[in-house]
N, C-alpha and C positions, 0 to 999 in steps of 0.2 A: 331477521331484525333490521329495520331500516337504519339508514345512516343517522336519521334525524332522532329516532327513538334510543339509539345507541348512544349519543350525545347526550340525551336528557338522562340515561342511567349513569353516565359517566359524572355527569354533574350533580347527581344525586350522591354517588359515592365520594366526591370531592368534598361535599357539605358534610357527609359523615365523618369522613377523614379530619376535617378541622375540628368537628366536634371532639373526637377522639383524641387529638393533639392537645386540645384543652383539659383533658381528664387527667387527674391526678393518679398514676399508677402505684397506689400504695397497697397495702395489704401483707398476708403472710408470705414466707419464702415460696410455699407451694403455690399460692395464688398467683405470685409474680412469675413463676416458672411457667405456670398454666397459659398465662398471657402471651410471654414469650414464644411458647410452642404455637399457640393459636396464630400469633401473627407470621409466623415463619411460614405455616401451612397456607395462610394467605397468599403471603408474597409468592411461594411457589406456583399457586394456582393462577396467579396474574400472568405467568409466562405462558399458560395456554391462551390468554386474551391476546397476547403479543402475537401468537402465531395465526390467530383468528383476523387481527387487523392487518399484518403483512399480506396474509392470505387475500384479504378483500382488496387491497391496492394491487396485488398482482393480476388480478382480474382486469385492470383498467390498462387500456394501450399506452405503452410507455410515452408515446407522443403527446398523450393529454396530460401527463406529470411535468413535461418539460424537461426531462432529463434522459439520459442516455441509458441508464438501467435503473432497476428497482431499487438496488442498494443506494445508488446516488440520490435517488429522490427521498430516500429516509434519511440520509446523513445531511441533506440539505434542510429538509422540513423539520428534524427532530434536533439537530445540531448534535449528532453523535459522530463517534469516529467511524472511518471506513472500514475497521476491522470489526467493529460492532454491528454495524449496518450489514455486513456481509454475513456475520455470525446469525444475525435475525434471519435474514433471508433463507440461508442454507437451512437452519433450525426449522423454520416453517416448512420447507419443502418436506422435512423428514417426519415431523411431529403434528403439522397442521391439518386440517381438513382438506380433503382434495374431491374432484369430481373426474368423472369420465368424459370421453369425448361428446357423449350424449347428454351430459349434464348431470348423470346421476351420482349422488354421493359415495364416496368411497373412504374406505378407514386409512387413517394415515400410514405412512411407510413403515413405522415404528411403532405399531398400534399399542403393544403393551406399554411401552415407556412413555407414551402420549397419556395413556390412562391413568398411570402412577403419577406423572405430572398434574393432569387435570384434579386427581384427588388430593394433590399437595403432599404425597407421600415421599416425593424425590425432589431434589433440587438441581441447580444449574450445574453444579460440580457432577452429580451421577450421570446427567445428561451427557456432559461432555465426554465422560469415561466411554459410555456405551456407542456414542456415535464414533469416537475414535477406534473403537474395537472393530466396528463395520468399515471404516474406511480402511483398515489395513488387512481386512480379511481376504484371503486369496479367491480367485476366481472359481477356483474348481470345487468349492464348498456349495452344495446344491441348495435348493430354495427351501425344503423341508428343515434342513440342517439349520439354516440362519434364522427361521421362524423359531425353531426349538431354543436356539441361543439367546434371540433377543426375549423371549418369554422368561427364560432362567435368569438372565441379566436383570431384566425389569423386578422380577421377583425378589432378587438378592439386594438390589438398590433400596427396596423397601424397608430393609432391615440392617443395612451397613453404611457406615461412614465412608464417603468417596474414597479416600486411600484405601480402605479394605476391599472396596468393589473394585478398584484399578488392579489390585494383585490377583483377584479371583478372574477378572477379565483378561488378564496378561495369561494366567494358567489356562484358560480355556482356549485362548488363541493358540497357544503351544499346541494342546492336544489337537486343535482342527488343522493346523499347519503340516502334521505328520500324515494327513490322509492323501496327499497327491503332491505333483510338482507345479512350482511356481510358473505361471506362463510369462511370456513377454510383457503381456498387459499388467500383470501382477507387480513385475519389477519396476516396470514404468510408474505405477501407481505409488510405489513406496520410494522411489528415488527423488531426490530434491537437492538444491543447493541454494542458500539463501544468505544475503548479507544484511545484517542488522542495522538499525540506526547508530549514526555516528555517536559517541559518547564524548562526554566533556573532556576526556584526555586525547581526543582525536582518534582513538581506536574504533573499531567496529567488529561485532562478532560474526563470524562466518560459521554456520552449521549446515549439516547436510547427510544425506544417505547415498551412498555410490552404488551404481548397479555394478555388475562384474566387469563390464568393458571398461567403464570409467575406472574402476579400481585397479585394472590391470595396466592401465594407461598410466596412473598415478605410480604405480610400483617402479615402472620403466624409467619414467622421468625423475622421480626422487633418488632412486639408485644412482644416478649420475649427479644431478644438480643439487641434491641434499647431502652429499657424501661430506664427511669433515674436511674442511678446508676450502670447500667450493662455496662461491657466491657470499663470502664473508664480508657485511658492510663495515666491519672493523679494520679490513686491510685497506691499504691505499689504493692498491690495484687488485680488485677481487678475482679470482680466478673462475672464469666463465667458459674455458675450453681446455682440452687436455687433463691431465691430472695435476692435482696441486702438490706442491712440494712439501716435504716432511715438516719444513719450519711452520707452513701454512696449516698443515693439520695439527701441529703442537701447539699453536697460538689459538686455535678454535676451541672456544669453552663454551660455545652455544649448547642447548639442549636439542634433542631431536626434533621437538616442535618447532623450535627457532629455525632450525635448518631447513625443515619443510616451509615453512613461512617465507624465508628468504629466496628458496628454490623458486616457489611459485610466484614470487614477485619478480625475480630475475627472467622467468619464462614469460610471463606476459609483457615485461618491458620490450623484451627481443621481438615479441609477435607484434608489438605496436610499431617499433622501429623498423622491421621488415618492409612494411606497405603492403602486405599480402592478405589484410583482413576486408579490402575492398572499401566501400563508403556507405555512410549512414545519413540519410535524410540530406544528400547533398555534400556531405564533408567526407574527407577520409577518416576512416575509424581511428580516433586518437582522443588524447585528452585536451579539452578545451579550458582554458583558465582564464580568469578575469580578476585583476586586481586594481588598486589605484598607483598612480606614479609614486607618491609619497613612500608608500609600504615598500614599492620595489627598490626604491633608490635607498631607504634605510634598511633594507633587507629584515624588517620585522613585521609582525602581524600575519595576517592570513589570507589566502586568495581562494576563490570559490570555483570549483569544477563545474562544467555542463550536467554532472549528475549530482550537483549539491553537497559534495563532499568539500570540507575545509582542509586547505593543505598549508601548512606552516611555510613561509617565504623561504626558508632554507631549502625545503623540499622543491619549490616552485623552481629556484636556481639550479638546483642539480638536475632536475627532470629536463630543464630547457636545454641542457647540454647533452643530454641522453637520447633525446627523441624528437621527431618532428611534431611537436605539440603545437596548438595554436595559443598564442597567449594576447589576449585583449586588453591593453593598458588604457585606462582613463585618462583622458587629457592629452592623449595622442591619437594622431590621425594617419590612417594608411593611405596610400594613392590609389587603391581600389576604390570604384564609385559606390556609393551608398544609395543614391537616388537612380533609379532605373526609368522613372515615369512608366508608361505603358509598354516598354520594349519588351518586356517579359513577364509572366505570371509568377514564377517559381522565384524564391529569394536567392541571392548570390551568397557564395562563401563568405564572404566580408559581412554582410547583412546577417547570416545566421550567427556569426562569432559575435556580433555586437548584440543580437537578441539573447544569445546565452548570457552575456555579460550584464545586459540591463534587466532582463525579466527572471532569469536563473530557471524559471520552469512554468507550467502552465498559469496564465493570469487569471483563469475562472476561479472566483472565491471558493474556497473550501477544496480546490483540486491539490494534490501533492505530488503530481507527476514532475520529474525534474526535467531540464532542458533536453537532454538527450532523447526523451521520449517524446518531443513535441514536435509541431509542424509550425510553419510560418503562416500566420492567420491574418487576412486584410480586414483592418477594423470596419472599414465601410463597406466590405463586401466586394469581392472582385467580379463577380457575375451580376450581381443587381445593379451595382453603382459604377462599374468599370473603374474600380479602385485603382490608382497607380502603386506600382510596387516600390513605395519609399520607405526608408527605414523608420520614419516618424508616423506612418501609417500602417506597421505592421507590429503584431504580439505574438508570442508563442501560446499555443493551445495545443493540449493533446488531441489525439485523432477522434477519440470520442466527444470530447466538448467542441471541437471543429465541426462536427457533423451536427451536432445539437443545434447550432445557429440556422443550418440549412433546412431541418425538420421542424422545429418547434416554435419558431418566431423570437428566438433570443436575438440580441443585437450587442455589438460592442462599438465603443468610442473611446477617444483619448479625453482625460481630463486636461484641465488648465495647465496641472503641475506634470503632464505628460504620462501619467500612470493609465492603464486601461481599465475601463469600466465596463462591467457586463450588465445589460439592462434586460430582465425578463419581461416576458409580454404580460400585459395587465392582470389576466385569469392566473397567472403563476407567480404573482409577486406576494411572496409571504413575508416580506420585510427583510430578505436575506441581504448580506453585504453586497456591495457593488465591485470592491476591488479585493486582491488576494494578497495578503501579507505573509503567508506562510513561507516563501522563498527569501524573504527579506525581514526575519524576525525582529529585528531592532525596530522595526516600525510598529509593532504591538506596543512597545513601550513609550511611543510619542504620540501625544493626541493629535489626531487627523484634522487639521483646521478646515480642511476642504469640504465643504456641504455638498455630498453627492446628489442629493433630492434637488436641490437649488440647480445643480449643474443638468440634470434631467430637465427640468422646466425649461431652463433657459435654451438648452439645445432643442427641445421639442417646438419652443416658440419660434426659433430662428427660422 
C-alpha cells in the first residue's frame, strides 16, 4: 500500500468515525454491550496499524526525518511523550512486520502475540505482560522453549484478563528459571536503578534491582553507616566516623528504611566532598545550584540544580557549607571571564555554570535532558561561522541534538529576549515549537508575546 493510498483510507476511516460519533448508541443492554465489545476489538486491532506505521518510518534514513532517533521523530511529529514514543518503537520491533537483509518478509518476533492482537483478541495490557515475560527470561532458555512459551501465553491471553495472565506468566517464568544458571548477561539485564520524577513535596522515588555484587556492597556500607545512631540528621553533630555513643543510639527513632536513606545520602555527600569523582563536561563532579539573590538572602523558596531537582533554600545553605558545590547567584558576577571571543572553542567552567543556571537543560523543544547531560552549543555554529565562545552565543544542547544540527540542517539562534530558538529545515517543518519551556515550567503558564515566526522572517531577511 502506497503512502497516498494509506492516507486516503485513513481519511475514509476518519469520515466514518465522524458519522459514528453522531450516532445515538441506544438499544437494549445486550446491544449496547455488543457495541462496547466490537469497539474494543476495533481499537485493539488499531495497535497493529501502529506497528505498521512505525515500521514504515523505520525504513526511512533517520537524517531525512531530521531527528536523532526514530523515537524522537515520533514524539516531535505526533506530540506524544518520550516514554510512549519509545514504547511504540520497541513494540513495533517485537510485533510489527519485518524483512530480511534481502528484503524478504519475515514473521514478527512474537508472531502468536502479534496475530492475536491483529484479530483484536488481546489488548495493550496483555501485550505488556508478554513482552515483560520475555525481557526477564534468562538467556539459557533455548529457542524452541521460547517459541512454545510465546504460543502458550498468546493463547492464554485470548481468554484471560490481564491480571490473570500476569499470574500465569510469572508462574511460567519460575518454572523456566529452574532449568539452568543465570549468566552475567542475565543478571545485567535484570539489574537497574532509577530515580523517578520529583514529586510536589520534593521527594523522588528510587527503584531498582541489585546484582549480587551491588547487594554485597550495600550490605557492607549499610552495616556501618546505617547502624542506629549513625548519620542521624536530627543530631547536632551526626556521627560519621567511629562508633556512635549510647545516647546517640537511644535517641535514634528512625526506621531501618530511614537509616538506609540517610546512610546513602551521607556516603554520596562524602564522595562529592572528596574530589575523587573526576570531572564531567569540564566541571568537577559536584552539584551546580542556581538561585536568585532575593531567595538566597531571605532563606526561602527553591533553587534548581543542574539535574533539574528543586532544592529548598535551607538545604542549599546547608549543602554550601558541607561540600564544594558551585552556586550561581543571579544579579551577582564573578571575576572569571564570560567572554572568550575566539580564544578557545570549549566553554569555560564559569560559562557552564551560567548555562546550567540560565537554560537548566537542553534548549531544543521537546527535549527533557537536564543540564548535567548537556554540552555547550554554539548558536551560530563554531565550524561554519567561526562563532565566538561568548555566553550570549551559547546554549545547552544534549549530545544527540547537538549532532542533529550538524547532520540534518537544523539551526539555532537567539531570540530578542535571549531565549534559544531551534529552526528546522523547510522540509522538516511540521509546525513544531521553536523554544523549550520544559525546564522553566512557569513559562507554560505565561503567554509568550514573542512572535517566533516573525523573528524567523526578520532574521532571514537581514
